[in-house]
TIMAR-420659 format. One record per residue (C-alpha): residue number from 1; residue in three letters; y, x, z. Coordinates in Angstrom, 1 decimal, m for minus. Example, Ala and Ser with C-alpha at 12.3 -4.5 7.8 and 13.67 -1.06 7.14 Angstrom:
BEGIN
@num 1, residuo ALA, yy m4.5, xx 12.3, zz 7.8
@num 2, residuo SER, yy m1.1, xx 13.7, zz 7.1
// end
This chain:
BEGIN
@num 1, residuo MET, yy 19.1, xx 15.2, zz 3.2
@num 2, residuo ARG, yy 18.5, xx 11.4, zz 3.3
@num 3, residuo ILE, yy 15.7, xx 11.6, zz 0.8
@num 4, residuo GLU, yy 14.1, xx 14.5, zz 2.7
@num 5, residuo THR, yy 14.2, xx 12.7, zz 6.0
@num 6, residuo ARG, yy 12.6, xx 9.6, zz 4.5
@num 7, residuo GLN, yy 10.0, xx 11.7, zz 2.7
@num 8, residuo LEU, yy 9.0, xx 13.6, zz 5.8
@num 9, residuo ALA, yy 8.7, xx 10.2, zz 7.5
@num 10, residuo TYR, yy 6.3, xx 9.1, zz 4.7
@num 11, residuo TYR, yy 4.2, xx 12.4, zz 5.1
@num 12, residuo LEU, yy 3.7, xx 11.4, zz 8.8
@num 13, residuo LEU, yy 2.0, xx 8.2, zz 7.9
@num 14, residuo PHE, yy m1.0, xx 10.0, zz 6.5
@num 15, residuo PRO, yy m2.1, xx 11.5, zz 9.9
@num 16, residuo MET, yy m0.8, xx 8.4, zz 11.7
@num 17, residuo LEU, yy m3.2, xx 6.0, zz 10.0
@num 18, residuo PRO, yy m6.4, xx 7.6, zz 11.3
@num 19, residuo ALA, yy m4.7, xx 8.3, zz 14.7
@num 20, residuo ALA, yy m4.1, xx 4.6, zz 15.0
@num 21, residuo ALA, yy m7.9, xx 4.1, zz 15.1
@num 22, residuo ILE, yy m8.9, xx 7.2, zz 17.1
@num 23, residuo SER, yy m6.5, xx 8.6, zz 19.6
@num 24, residuo ILE, yy m3.7, xx 6.9, zz 21.7
@num 25, residuo THR, yy m2.2, xx 10.3, zz 22.3
@num 26, residuo LEU, yy m2.1, xx 11.4, zz 18.7
@num 27, residuo PHE, yy m0.9, xx 8.0, zz 17.6
@num 28, residuo ALA, yy 2.0, xx 8.1, zz 20.1
@num 29, residuo ILE, yy 3.0, xx 11.6, zz 18.9
@num 30, residuo PHE, yy 2.9, xx 10.7, zz 15.2
@num 31, residuo SER, yy 4.5, xx 7.3, zz 15.6
@num 32, residuo SER, yy 7.4, xx 8.6, zz 17.7
@num 33, residuo PHE, yy 8.2, xx 11.3, zz 15.2
@num 34, residuo PHE, yy 7.9, xx 8.7, zz 12.4
@num 35, residuo ILE, yy 10.1, xx 6.2, zz 14.1
@num 36, residuo GLY, yy 12.7, xx 8.9, zz 15.1
@num 37, residuo LEU, yy 12.9, xx 10.0, zz 11.4
@num 38, residuo PHE, yy 13.2, xx 6.4, zz 10.3
@num 39, residuo PHE, yy 16.2, xx 5.8, zz 12.5
@num 40, residuo LEU, yy 17.7, xx 9.1, zz 11.5
@num 41, residuo SER, yy 17.3, xx 8.4, zz 7.8
@num 42, residuo LEU, yy 18.6, xx 4.8, zz 8.4
@num 43, residuo TRP, yy 21.7, xx 6.1, zz 10.2
@num 44, residuo ARG, yy 22.6, xx 8.7, zz 7.6
@num 45, residuo SER, yy 22.0, xx 6.4, zz 4.6
@num 46, residuo LYS, yy 23.4, xx 3.2, zz 6.0
@num 47, residuo GLU, yy 20.9, xx 1.6, zz 3.6
@num 48, residuo THR, yy 19.9, xx m1.7, zz 5.4
@num 49, residuo ALA, yy 19.7, xx m4.1, zz 2.5
@num 50, residuo GLY, yy 15.9, xx m3.9, zz 2.5
@num 51, residuo LEU, yy 15.7, xx m4.6, zz 6.1
@num 52, residuo ARG, yy 17.9, xx m7.8, zz 6.1
@num 53, residuo ASP, yy 15.4, xx m10.6, zz 5.6
@num 54, residuo VAL, yy 13.9, xx m13.5, zz 7.4
@num 55, residuo PHE, yy 10.8, xx m11.8, zz 8.4
@num 56, residuo LEU, yy 12.5, xx m9.0, zz 10.2
@num 57, residuo ALA, yy 14.8, xx m11.4, zz 11.8
@num 58, residuo LEU, yy 11.7, xx m13.2, zz 13.2
@num 59, residuo LEU, yy 10.4, xx m9.9, zz 14.5
@num 60, residuo LEU, yy 13.8, xx m9.4, zz 16.4
@num 61, residuo LEU, yy 13.5, xx m12.9, zz 17.7
@num 62, residuo TYR, yy 10.0, xx m12.0, zz 19.1
@num 63, residuo LEU, yy 11.5, xx m8.9, zz 20.6
@num 64, residuo LEU, yy 14.2, xx m11.0, zz 22.3
@num 65, residuo MET, yy 11.6, xx m13.4, zz 23.8
@num 66, residuo ASN, yy 9.9, xx m10.4, zz 25.4
@num 67, residuo LEU, yy 13.2, xx m9.2, zz 26.8
@num 68, residuo LEU, yy 13.9, xx m12.6, zz 28.2
@num 69, residuo SER, yy 10.6, xx m12.6, zz 30.0
@num 70, residuo LEU, yy 11.9, xx m9.8, zz 32.2
@num 71, residuo SER, yy 13.9, xx m12.5, zz 34.1
@num 72, residuo GLN, yy 10.6, xx m13.9, zz 35.4
@num 73, residuo THR, yy 8.6, xx m10.7, zz 36.2
@num 74, residuo ASN, yy 7.7, xx m9.5, zz 39.7
@num 75, residuo PHE, yy 6.4, xx m6.2, zz 38.2
@num 76, residuo TRP, yy 9.4, xx m4.4, zz 36.7
@num 77, residuo PRO, yy 7.8, xx m1.0, zz 35.8
@num 78, residuo GLU, yy 5.0, xx m2.8, zz 33.9
@num 79, residuo SER, yy 7.3, xx m5.2, zz 32.2
@num 80, residuo LEU, yy 9.7, xx m2.5, zz 31.0
@num 81, residuo GLN, yy 6.9, xx m0.5, zz 29.7
@num 82, residuo GLY, yy 5.7, xx m3.7, zz 27.9
@num 83, residuo VAL, yy 9.1, xx m4.3, zz 26.3
@num 84, residuo LEU, yy 9.1, xx m0.6, zz 25.0
@num 85, residuo LYS, yy 5.7, xx m1.2, zz 23.5
@num 86, residuo VAL, yy 7.1, xx m4.2, zz 21.5
@num 87, residuo VAL, yy 10.1, xx m2.1, zz 20.5
@num 88, residuo ARG, yy 7.7, xx 0.5, zz 19.2
@num 89, residuo GLN, yy 5.8, xx m2.2, zz 17.2
@num 90, residuo VAL, yy 8.8, xx m3.7, zz 15.6
@num 91, residuo ALA, yy 10.3, xx m0.3, zz 14.8
@num 92, residuo LEU, yy 7.0, xx 0.9, zz 13.4
@num 93, residuo CYS, yy 6.6, xx m2.1, zz 11.1
@num 94, residuo ALA, yy 10.4, xx m1.8, zz 9.9
@num 95, residuo GLY, yy 10.0, xx 1.9, zz 9.4
@num 96, residuo ILE, yy 7.0, xx 1.4, zz 7.1
@num 97, residuo ILE, yy 8.8, xx m1.2, zz 5.0
@num 98, residuo TYR, yy 11.8, xx 1.1, zz 4.8
@num 99, residuo THR, yy 9.8, xx 4.3, zz 4.1
@num 100, residuo LEU, yy 7.3, xx 2.9, zz 1.5
@num 101, residuo ASP, yy 10.0, xx 2.4, zz m1.2
@num 102, residuo SER, yy 8.0, xx 3.2, zz m4.3
@num 103, residuo PRO, yy 4.8, xx 2.2, zz m6.0
@num 104, residuo GLU, yy 3.7, xx 5.9, zz m6.1
@num 105, residuo LYS, yy 4.0, xx 6.2, zz m2.2
@num 106, residuo LEU, yy 1.9, xx 3.0, zz m1.8
@num 107, residuo ARG, yy m0.8, xx 4.1, zz m4.3
@num 108, residuo LYS, yy m1.2, xx 7.5, zz m2.4
@num 109, residuo LEU, yy m1.2, xx 6.1, zz 1.1
@num 110, residuo TYR, yy m3.4, xx 3.0, zz 0.6
@num 111, residuo PRO, yy m6.7, xx 4.9, zz 0.1
@num 112, residuo TRP, yy m6.3, xx 6.3, zz 3.6
@num 113, residuo PHE, yy m7.2, xx 3.0, zz 5.1
@num 114, residuo PHE, yy m10.6, xx 3.3, zz 3.3
@num 115, residuo ILE, yy m11.1, xx 7.1, zz 4.0
@num 116, residuo THR, yy m10.5, xx 6.4, zz 7.7
@num 117, residuo ALA, yy m12.8, xx 3.4, zz 7.7
@num 118, residuo VAL, yy m15.7, xx 5.4, zz 6.2
@num 119, residuo VAL, yy m15.2, xx 8.3, zz 8.7
@num 120, residuo LEU, yy m15.3, xx 5.8, zz 11.6
@num 121, residuo ALA, yy m18.4, xx 4.2, zz 10.2
@num 122, residuo VAL, yy m20.1, xx 7.7, zz 10.0
@num 123, residuo ASP, yy m18.9, xx 8.3, zz 13.6
@num 124, residuo ALA, yy m20.5, xx 5.1, zz 14.6
@num 125, residuo PHE, yy m23.8, xx 6.0, zz 13.0
@num 126, residuo PHE, yy m23.5, xx 9.4, zz 14.8
@num 127, residuo GLN, yy m23.0, xx 7.5, zz 18.0
@num 128, residuo GLY, yy m26.1, xx 5.4, zz 17.4
@num 129, residuo SER, yy m28.3, xx 8.4, zz 16.8
@num 130, residuo THR, yy m26.9, xx 10.7, zz 19.5
@num 131, residuo GLY, yy m25.6, xx 8.2, zz 22.2
@num 132, residuo ARG, yy m22.0, xx 9.3, zz 21.9
@num 133, residuo ASP, yy m19.3, xx 9.2, zz 19.2
@num 134, residuo PHE, yy m17.9, xx 12.4, zz 17.8
@num 135, residuo PHE, yy m14.1, xx 12.0, zz 18.5
@num 136, residuo ASN, yy m13.9, xx 10.8, zz 21.9
@num 137, residuo GLY, yy m17.4, xx 11.0, zz 23.5
@num 138, residuo ARG, yy m17.7, xx 7.2, zz 23.8
@num 139, residuo GLN, yy m21.0, xx 5.8, zz 24.8
@num 140, residuo MET, yy m22.2, xx 2.5, zz 23.3
@num 141, residuo THR, yy m21.3, xx m0.7, zz 25.0
@num 142, residuo ALA, yy m24.5, xx m1.9, zz 26.9
@num 143, residuo TYR, yy m26.3, xx m4.8, zz 25.3
@num 144, residuo PHE, yy m30.0, xx m5.5, zz 25.9
@num 145, residuo GLY, yy m32.5, xx m2.9, zz 27.4
@num 146, residuo GLU, yy m32.1, xx 0.3, zz 25.6
@num 147, residuo SER, yy m30.2, xx m1.2, zz 22.8
@num 148, residuo GLY, yy m26.4, xx m0.6, zz 22.7
@num 149, residuo ARG, yy m23.5, xx m1.9, zz 20.7
@num 150, residuo LEU, yy m21.7, xx 0.5, zz 18.3
@num 151, residuo THR, yy m18.1, xx 1.3, zz 19.5
@num 152, residuo GLY, yy m17.1, xx 4.3, zz 17.4
@num 153, residuo PRO, yy m14.1, xx 6.0, zz 18.9
@num 154, residuo PHE, yy m13.1, xx 2.7, zz 20.6
@num 155, residuo LYS, yy m13.5, xx 1.9, zz 24.2
@num 156, residuo HIS, yy m15.6, xx m1.3, zz 23.5
@num 157, residuo ALA, yy m17.6, xx m2.7, zz 20.7
@num 158, residuo ASN, yy m15.3, xx m5.7, zz 20.5
@num 159, residuo ASP, yy m12.4, xx m3.4, zz 19.8
@num 160, residuo PHE, yy m14.3, xx m1.6, zz 17.1
@num 161, residuo SER, yy m15.4, xx m5.0, zz 15.5
@num 162, residuo ALA, yy m11.6, xx m6.0, zz 15.2
@num 163, residuo TYR, yy m11.0, xx m2.9, zz 13.3
@num 164, residuo LEU, yy m14.1, xx m3.4, zz 11.1
@num 165, residuo SER, yy m13.3, xx m6.9, zz 10.3
@num 166, residuo LEU, yy m9.9, xx m6.0, zz 9.0
@num 167, residuo THR, yy m11.0, xx m2.9, zz 7.0
@num 168, residuo GLY, yy m14.1, xx m4.8, zz 5.7
@num 169, residuo ILE, yy m11.7, xx m7.4, zz 4.2
@num 170, residuo LEU, yy m9.8, xx m4.5, zz 2.6
@num 171, residuo PHE, yy m13.0, xx m3.2, zz 1.1
@num 172, residuo LEU, yy m13.8, xx m6.7, zz m0.1
@num 173, residuo GLY, yy m10.6, xx m6.9, zz m2.0
@num 174, residuo MET, yy m11.6, xx m3.7, zz m3.8
@num 175, residuo LYS, yy m15.0, xx m5.1, zz m4.6
@num 176, residuo LEU, yy m13.4, xx m8.2, zz m6.1
@num 177, residuo ASP, yy m10.6, xx m6.6, zz m8.0
@num 178, residuo GLY, yy m11.5, xx m2.8, zz m8.3
@num 179, residuo LEU, yy m13.1, xx m3.0, zz m11.9
@num 180, residuo HIS, yy m9.7, xx m3.9, zz m13.3
@num 181, residuo PHE, yy m8.0, xx m0.6, zz m12.3
@num 182, residuo LEU, yy m10.7, xx 1.9, zz m11.0
@num 183, residuo SER, yy m13.2, xx 4.0, zz m12.8
@num 184, residuo LYS, yy m16.9, xx 3.0, zz m12.3
@num 185, residuo LYS, yy m17.5, xx 6.1, zz m10.2
@num 186, residuo LYS, yy m14.6, xx 5.3, zz m7.7
@num 187, residuo TYR, yy m15.6, xx 1.6, zz m7.7
@num 188, residuo PHE, yy m19.2, xx 2.4, zz m6.7
@num 189, residuo LEU, yy m17.8, xx 4.7, zz m4.0
@num 190, residuo TYR, yy m15.7, xx 1.8, zz m2.6
@num 191, residuo LEU, yy m18.8, xx m0.3, zz m2.7
@num 192, residuo ALA, yy m20.7, xx 2.3, zz m0.7
@num 193, residuo GLY, yy m17.8, xx 2.4, zz 1.9
@num 194, residuo PHE, yy m18.0, xx m1.4, zz 2.0
@num 195, residuo ALA, yy m21.7, xx m1.4, zz 2.8
@num 196, residuo MET, yy m21.2, xx 1.3, zz 5.5
@num 197, residuo THR, yy m18.4, xx m0.8, zz 7.2
@num 198, residuo LEU, yy m20.6, xx m4.0, zz 7.2
@num 199, residuo ILE, yy m23.5, xx m2.1, zz 8.7
@num 200, residuo ALA, yy m21.3, xx m0.7, zz 11.5
@num 201, residuo LEU, yy m19.9, xx m4.3, zz 12.0
@num 202, residuo LEU, yy m23.4, xx m5.6, zz 12.2
@num 203, residuo GLY, yy m24.2, xx m2.8, zz 14.8
@num 204, residuo SER, yy m21.3, xx m3.8, zz 17.0
@num 205, residuo TYR, yy m23.1, xx m7.1, zz 17.7
@num 206, residuo SER, yy m19.7, xx m8.7, zz 18.0
@num 207, residuo ARG, yy m19.7, xx m12.4, zz 17.4
@num 208, residuo SER, yy m15.9, xx m12.5, zz 17.1
@num 209, residuo GLY, yy m16.0, xx m9.7, zz 14.5
@num 210, residuo TRP, yy m18.7, xx m11.3, zz 12.4
@num 211, residuo PHE, yy m16.8, xx m14.7, zz 12.6
@num 212, residuo ALA, yy m13.4, xx m13.2, zz 11.7
@num 213, residuo PHE, yy m14.9, xx m11.3, zz 8.8
@num 214, residuo LEU, yy m17.1, xx m14.1, zz 7.4
@num 215, residuo ILE, yy m14.4, xx m16.9, zz 7.7
@num 216, residuo THR, yy m11.6, xx m14.6, zz 6.0
@num 217, residuo ALA, yy m14.2, xx m13.5, zz 3.3
@num 218, residuo PHE, yy m15.1, xx m17.1, zz 2.5
@num 219, residuo LEU, yy m11.4, xx m18.1, zz 2.2
@num 220, residuo MET, yy m10.8, xx m15.0, zz 0.1
@num 221, residuo GLY, yy m13.8, xx m16.0, zz m2.1
@num 222, residuo LEU, yy m12.5, xx m19.5, zz m2.6
@num 223, residuo ILE, yy m8.9, xx m18.5, zz m3.5
@num 224, residuo LYS, yy m10.1, xx m15.8, zz m5.9
@num 225, residuo LYS, yy m12.7, xx m18.2, zz m7.2
@num 226, residuo SER, yy m15.6, xx m15.9, zz m6.5
@num 227, residuo ARG, yy m18.9, xx m17.6, zz m6.5
@num 228, residuo VAL, yy m20.6, xx m14.5, zz m5.4
@num 229, residuo VAL, yy m18.6, xx m14.3, zz m2.1
@num 230, residuo THR, yy m18.8, xx m18.0, zz m1.3
@num 231, residuo GLY, yy m22.5, xx m18.1, zz m2.1
@num 232, residuo ALA, yy m23.0, xx m14.9, zz 0.1
@num 233, residuo PHE, yy m21.3, xx m16.6, zz 2.9
@num 234, residuo PHE, yy m23.9, xx m19.4, zz 3.2
@num 235, residuo VAL, yy m26.8, xx m17.0, zz 2.6
@num 236, residuo ILE, yy m25.6, xx m14.8, zz 5.4
@num 237, residuo LEU, yy m25.1, xx m17.7, zz 7.7
@num 238, residuo ILE, yy m28.6, xx m19.1, zz 7.0
@num 239, residuo TRP, yy m30.1, xx m15.6, zz 7.5
@num 240, residuo ALA, yy m28.2, xx m15.0, zz 10.8
@num 241, residuo VAL, yy m29.3, xx m18.3, zz 12.3
@num 242, residuo PHE, yy m32.9, xx m18.4, zz 11.2
@num 243, residuo PHE, yy m34.2, xx m15.1, zz 9.8
@num 244, residuo SER, yy m32.2, xx m12.2, zz 11.5
@num 245, residuo PRO, yy m33.8, xx m9.7, zz 13.9
@num 246, residuo PRO, yy m34.2, xx m11.0, zz 17.5
@num 247, residuo LEU, yy m31.1, xx m9.2, zz 18.9
@num 248, residuo ILE, yy m28.8, xx m10.5, zz 16.2
@num 249, residuo LYS, yy m30.3, xx m13.9, zz 16.5
@num 250, residuo GLN, yy m29.8, xx m13.9, zz 20.3
@num 251, residuo ARG, yy m26.1, xx m13.1, zz 19.8
@num 252, residuo VAL, yy m25.7, xx m15.9, zz 17.3
@num 253, residuo HIS, yy m27.5, xx m18.6, zz 19.1
@num 254, residuo SER, yy m25.6, xx m17.8, zz 22.4
@num 255, residuo VAL, yy m22.4, xx m19.0, zz 20.7
@num 256, residuo TRP, yy m23.3, xx m22.7, zz 21.1
@num 257, residuo ASN, yy m25.0, xx m22.3, zz 24.6
@num 258, residuo PRO, yy m22.8, xx m24.5, zz 26.8
@num 259, residuo ARG, yy m24.4, xx m23.4, zz 30.1
@num 260, residuo GLY, yy m23.8, xx m19.6, zz 29.8
@num 261, residuo GLY, yy m22.8, xx m16.6, zz 27.7
@num 262, residuo VAL, yy m19.7, xx m16.7, zz 25.8
@num 263, residuo PHE, yy m18.9, xx m20.4, zz 26.2
@num 264, residuo SER, yy m19.0, xx m20.3, zz 30.0
@num 265, residuo GLU, yy m17.2, xx m17.0, zz 30.4
@num 266, residuo ARG, yy m14.4, xx m17.8, zz 27.9
@num 267, residuo SER, yy m13.8, xx m21.2, zz 29.5
@num 268, residuo GLN, yy m13.1, xx m19.5, zz 32.8
@num 269, residuo LEU, yy m10.9, xx m16.9, zz 31.2
@num 270, residuo TRP, yy m8.8, xx m19.3, zz 29.2
@num 271, residuo GLY, yy m8.6, xx m21.6, zz 32.2
@num 272, residuo GLU, yy m7.0, xx m18.8, zz 34.2
@num 273, residuo ALA, yy m4.5, xx m18.1, zz 31.3
@num 274, residuo ILE, yy m3.6, xx m21.8, zz 31.1
@num 275, residuo ARG, yy m2.8, xx m22.0, zz 34.8
@num 276, residuo MET, yy m0.6, xx m19.0, zz 34.4
@num 277, residuo ILE, yy 1.3, xx m20.7, zz 31.5
@num 278, residuo HIS, yy 1.6, xx m23.8, zz 33.5
@num 279, residuo LYS, yy 3.4, xx m21.7, zz 36.2
@num 280, residuo SER, yy 6.1, xx m20.6, zz 33.8
@num 281, residuo PRO, yy 5.7, xx m22.4, zz 30.5
@num 282, residuo LEU, yy 8.9, xx m21.3, zz 28.7
@num 283, residuo LEU, yy 9.4, xx m17.6, zz 29.5
@num 284, residuo GLY, yy 6.1, xx m16.7, zz 31.0
@num 285, residuo LEU, yy 5.5, xx m14.4, zz 34.0
@num 286, residuo GLY, yy 6.7, xx m11.2, zz 32.4
@num 287, residuo VAL, yy 5.5, xx m9.1, zz 29.5
@num 288, residuo ASN, yy 2.7, xx m6.6, zz 30.3
@num 289, residuo THR, yy 1.9, xx m8.2, zz 33.6
@num 290, residuo TYR, yy m1.2, xx m10.3, zz 32.9
@num 291, residuo SER, yy m3.6, xx m8.1, zz 34.8
@num 292, residuo LYS, yy m1.2, xx m8.0, zz 37.7
@num 293, residuo ASN, yy m0.8, xx m11.8, zz 38.0
@num 294, residuo GLU, yy m4.3, xx m12.8, zz 37.0
@num 295, residuo PRO, yy m6.0, xx m12.4, zz 40.5
@num 296, residuo SER, yy m3.7, xx m15.1, zz 41.9
@num 297, residuo TYR, yy m5.1, xx m17.6, zz 39.4
@num 298, residuo LYS, yy m8.8, xx m17.1, zz 39.8
@num 299, residuo THR, yy m11.2, xx m19.9, zz 40.8
@num 300, residuo ASP, yy m14.0, xx m17.4, zz 41.7
@num 301, residuo SER, yy m14.5, xx m13.7, zz 42.4
@num 302, residuo SER, yy m15.2, xx m12.8, zz 38.8
@num 303, residuo ASP, yy m13.5, xx m9.5, zz 37.7
@num 304, residuo PHE, yy m12.0, xx m10.5, zz 34.2
@num 305, residuo GLN, yy m8.4, xx m9.2, zz 34.2
@num 306, residuo TYR, yy m7.7, xx m10.2, zz 30.6
@num 307, residuo ALA, yy m7.5, xx m13.6, zz 28.8
@num 308, residuo HIS, yy m9.8, xx m12.6, zz 25.8
@num 309, residuo ASN, yy m7.5, xx m14.7, zz 23.8
@num 310, residuo GLY, yy m4.4, xx m12.7, zz 22.5
@num 311, residuo TYR, yy m2.3, xx m15.9, zz 22.0
@num 312, residuo LEU, yy m3.0, xx m17.3, zz 25.5
@num 313, residuo GLN, yy m2.1, xx m14.0, zz 27.0
@num 314, residuo ILE, yy 1.2, xx m13.7, zz 25.0
@num 315, residuo ALA, yy 2.0, xx m17.2, zz 26.2
@num 316, residuo ALA, yy 1.1, xx m16.4, zz 29.9
@num 317, residuo GLU, yy 3.4, xx m13.2, zz 29.7
@num 318, residuo THR, yy 6.3, xx m14.3, zz 27.5
@num 319, residuo GLY, yy 6.0, xx m18.1, zz 27.6
@num 320, residuo LEU, yy 5.6, xx m20.7, zz 24.9
@num 321, residuo LEU, yy 8.8, xx m19.4, zz 23.4
@num 322, residuo GLY, yy 7.4, xx m15.9, zz 23.1
@num 323, residuo LEU, yy 4.2, xx m17.3, zz 21.5
@num 324, residuo LEU, yy 6.0, xx m19.4, zz 19.1
@num 325, residuo SER, yy 8.3, xx m16.5, zz 18.0
@num 326, residuo PHE, yy 5.2, xx m14.3, zz 17.3
@num 327, residuo LEU, yy 3.3, xx m17.1, zz 15.4
@num 328, residuo ALA, yy 6.5, xx m17.9, zz 13.4
@num 329, residuo ALA, yy 6.7, xx m14.2, zz 12.2
@num 330, residuo MET, yy 2.9, xx m14.1, zz 11.4
@num 331, residuo ILE, yy 2.9, xx m17.5, zz 9.6
@num 332, residuo TYR, yy 6.0, xx m16.6, zz 7.6
@num 333, residuo PHE, yy 4.5, xx m13.2, zz 6.7
@num 334, residuo LEU, yy 1.2, xx m14.8, zz 5.5
@num 335, residuo LEU, yy 2.8, xx m17.7, zz 3.6
@num 336, residuo VAL, yy 5.3, xx m15.4, zz 1.7
@num 337, residuo SER, yy 2.7, xx m12.7, zz 1.1
@num 338, residuo PHE, yy 0.2, xx m15.1, zz m0.4
@num 339, residuo LYS, yy 2.9, xx m16.8, zz m2.5
@num 340, residuo VAL, yy 4.0, xx m13.4, zz m3.9
@num 341, residuo PHE, yy 0.6, xx m11.8, zz m4.4
@num 342, residuo LEU, yy m1.4, xx m14.8, zz m5.7
@num 343, residuo GLY, yy 1.4, xx m16.4, zz m7.7
@num 344, residuo ARG, yy 2.9, xx m13.6, zz m9.8
@num 345, residuo SER, yy 1.4, xx m12.2, zz m13.0
@num 346, residuo ASN, yy 3.8, xx m9.4, zz m13.5
@num 347, residuo LEU, yy 3.0, xx m7.3, zz m10.4
@num 348, residuo ASP, yy 1.1, xx m4.2, zz m10.9
@num 349, residuo PRO, yy m2.7, xx m5.1, zz m10.6
@num 350, residuo TYR, yy m3.4, xx m2.4, zz m8.0
@num 351, residuo LEU, yy m0.5, xx m3.4, zz m5.8
@num 352, residuo ARG, yy m1.3, xx m7.0, zz m6.2
@num 353, residuo SER, yy m4.8, xx m6.3, zz m5.0
@num 354, residuo ALA, yy m3.6, xx m4.1, zz m2.1
@num 355, residuo GLY, yy m1.1, xx m6.7, zz m1.0
@num 356, residuo THR, yy m3.5, xx m9.7, zz m1.2
@num 357, residuo SER, yy m6.2, xx m7.6, zz 0.8
@num 358, residuo LEU, yy m3.8, xx m6.5, zz 3.4
@num 359, residuo ALA, yy m2.6, xx m10.0, zz 4.0
@num 360, residuo PHE, yy m6.2, xx m11.3, zz 4.3
@num 361, residuo GLY, yy m7.0, xx m8.3, zz 6.5
@num 362, residuo ALA, yy m4.1, xx m9.4, zz 8.8
@num 363, residuo LEU, yy m5.5, xx m12.8, zz 8.9
@num 364, residuo ALA, yy m8.9, xx m11.6, zz 9.8
@num 365, residuo PHE, yy m7.3, xx m9.7, zz 12.8
@num 366, residuo LEU, yy m5.5, xx m12.7, zz 13.9
@num 367, residuo ILE, yy m8.6, xx m14.8, zz 13.8
@num 368, residuo HIS, yy m10.4, xx m12.1, zz 15.9
@num 369, residuo SER, yy m7.5, xx m12.1, zz 18.4
@num 370, residuo PHE, yy m8.3, xx m15.7, zz 19.2
@num 371, residuo PHE, yy m11.5, xx m14.4, zz 21.0
@num 372, residuo ASP, yy m10.3, xx m11.1, zz 22.3
@num 373, residuo THR, yy m7.3, xx m9.0, zz 23.5
@num 374, residuo ASP, yy m6.6, xx m7.2, zz 20.2
@num 375, residuo LEU, yy m2.9, xx m8.1, zz 20.5
@num 376, residuo GLN, yy m2.7, xx m6.3, zz 23.9
@num 377, residuo SER, yy m4.6, xx m3.2, zz 22.7
@num 378, residuo ILE, yy m2.3, xx m0.2, zz 22.1
@num 379, residuo LEU, yy m4.1, xx 1.0, zz 19.1
@num 380, residuo LEU, yy m5.3, xx m2.3, zz 17.5
@num 381, residuo VAL, yy m1.9, xx m4.1, zz 17.8
@num 382, residuo ASN, yy m0.2, xx m1.2, zz 16.2
@num 383, residuo LEU, yy m2.8, xx m1.1, zz 13.4
@num 384, residuo LEU, yy m1.9, xx m4.8, zz 12.8
@num 385, residuo TRP, yy 1.8, xx m3.9, zz 12.4
@num 386, residuo ILE, yy 1.0, xx m1.0, zz 10.1
@num 387, residuo VAL, yy m1.0, xx m3.4, zz 7.9
@num 388, residuo VAL, yy 1.8, xx m6.0, zz 8.0
@num 389, residuo GLY, yy 4.5, xx m3.4, zz 7.2
@num 390, residuo PHE, yy 2.4, xx m2.0, zz 4.3
@num 391, residuo ALA, yy 1.9, xx m5.5, zz 2.8
@num 392, residuo TRP, yy 5.6, xx m6.4, zz 3.2
@num 393, residuo ALA, yy 6.7, xx m3.1, zz 1.5
@num 394, residuo ILE, yy 4.6, xx m4.1, zz m1.4
@num 395, residuo ARG, yy 6.1, xx m7.5, zz m1.5
@num 396, residuo ARG, yy 9.6, xx m5.9, zz m1.7
@num 397, residuo LEU, yy 8.5, xx m4.1, zz m4.8
@num 398, residuo ALA, yy 7.3, xx m7.3, zz m6.5
@num 399, residuo PRO, yy 9.7, xx m8.3, zz m9.3
@num 400, residuo HIS, yy 12.2, xx m11.1, zz m8.3
@num 401, residuo SER, yy 10.5, xx m11.4, zz m4.9
// end
């Protein structure tokens, strides 16, 4: 019965992966059943050895900091809801680590990241031609005149770009490593998916998405000693600044405009967050209460509501202790993952590539979160924990790791 329960939880991951990018309702349903089966299997088997490590202890510390922030909140319903969200995130990550207990399971599930990304890219192209996406009927984010920014099934183009920057890095990993374990036909299918993802990312007109992908791709190229990737980085940079179409060039040049655009807006947003942190630096003002508290820390009548920096928002809600606990978990995850996946020669090449790509994908997401509220988005933050859980499950399978 234990094996059947764990296996059923594994099967639920297949629909849960696309749901984590398309529908909050579907994701809530699938993830609730998955977490329930995970705890049921854990209770029946008493098999906790694989869940007793430093990383999961750091996740529990992060959860504890969120609980402690309740002592500061003036908005109990919202904060209790926020704590439950963090419980779900930690349980989801732990459940994936526990459930993906064999190379076969990992090999069968990993391609679903790519299948979902291709489907969402097609959906974005459909949105670009019809005005609405297929899944949720989303309209494009307004940009300039009649030109819009692709959102796919997400509410905003910036959300879509966070997803695309992560999955784009996964595709890049296949591009760099795929010829070692894929047939030429499958390899070129992955390259086609990579191209579709990059076109959709370009069509999102998201500076944070471009930045997160390009910086992570450059680091990935350096570490993997790929002259093609590092060279392409500079070619794309020169093209974007000097030779790109007017709408793209306009987005790029606005980055360093100190009198308006992103610079002016972000300085106001981050100033609000810093004032909130100053009010309660250690424990914050209460998890999941940023939009409730933010009006009291404005200097003008602008309607922002969110920090557009996931780390400042965590610090404002759960204090510097909450932020440090989150960063400790993420830094430990990245350091150990890169040590295992880049330093061991006896790990299966497919799993090595997947683990490396997932770790870099998480890094791209974390870079993107510096400029937006990905860590507060219900779907996006859970996508991060899915990716982290998947990578940590691969690490557990590495010999002597």
